[in-house]
C-alpha positions in Angstrom: -10.8 -128.7 64.0 -13.2 -127.8 61.2 -15.2 -130.8 60.1 -18.5 -131.6 58.5 -20.6 -134.7 58.9 -22.1 -136.5 55.9 -24.9 -139.0 56.3 -26.1 -139.0 52.7 -25.3 -141.5 50.0 -22.0 -140.5 48.3 -22.2 -139.5 44.7 -18.6 -138.6 44.0 -16.4 -141.5 42.9 -14.8 -143.4 45.7 -11.2 -144.0 44.8 -10.3 -146.2 47.7 -11.4 -147.3 51.2 -9.3 -148.7 54.0 -9.6 -149.5 57.7 -7.0 -148.0 60.0 -7.3 -148.4 63.8 -10.8 -147.6 64.9 -11.7 -145.8 61.6 -12.9 -146.7 58.2 -11.5 -144.1 55.7 -12.6 -143.4 52.1 -10.7 -141.3 49.5 -13.1 -139.5 47.2 -12.8 -137.3 44.1 -14.9 -134.2 44.3 -15.6 -131.9 41.3 -16.8 -128.3 41.5 -18.2 -126.3 38.6 -16.7 -122.8 38.7 -18.3 -119.6 37.3 -15.8 -119.7 34.4 -17.2 -123.0 33.2 -14.1 -124.8 34.4 -14.4 -127.9 36.6 -11.9 -128.3 39.4 -11.2 -131.6 41.0 -9.8 -132.4 44.4 -9.2 -135.5 46.5 -10.9 -135.5 49.9 -10.5 -138.0 52.7 -13.4 -138.9 55.0 -13.5 -141.1 58.1 -16.1 -143.0 60.0 -15.9 -144.9 63.3 -16.0 -148.6 62.4 -19.2 -149.1 64.5 -20.9 -145.9 63.3 -22.0 -146.7 59.7 -23.0 -143.9 57.4 -21.7 -141.0 59.6 -18.7 -139.6 57.7 -16.5 -136.7 58.8 -14.1 -134.8 56.6 -10.4 -135.1 57.4 -8.7 -131.7 57.3 -6.4 -131.2 54.3 -2.7 -130.9 54.7 -2.6 -132.8 58.0 -0.5 -135.9 58.7 -3.7 -138.0 58.9 -4.9 -136.8 55.5 -1.6 -137.4 53.7 -1.1 -140.8 55.4 -4.5 -142.1 54.5 -4.0 -141.0 50.8 -0.7 -142.8 50.6 -1.8 -145.9 52.4 -5.2 -146.1 50.6 -4.0 -145.6 47.1 -0.9 -147.8 47.6 -3.2 -150.6 48.9 -5.5 -150.2 45.9 -2.5 -150.4 43.4 -1.2 -153.5 45.1 -4.6 -155.2 44.9 -5.0 -154.3 41.2 -1.5 -155.7 40.5 -2.3 -158.9 42.4 0.4 -158.4 45.0 
């Protein structure tokens, strides 16, 4: 599995966070400036063991884990905003 670890403060907007099992997940919006002057945006998922604060690992895109966290995290955020 290809993964990178992040221990720095996050500068991209955090869209949602959720705890599932032994992990804390965060869904973030990343923006990249391309040579053409266009900015591309993508949603990334990162995870951290609950007892290991500030050591975040990227979750590979297009995996069941990645898709499930996005669905669960964004749905939970929408429910909270609607007061459900």
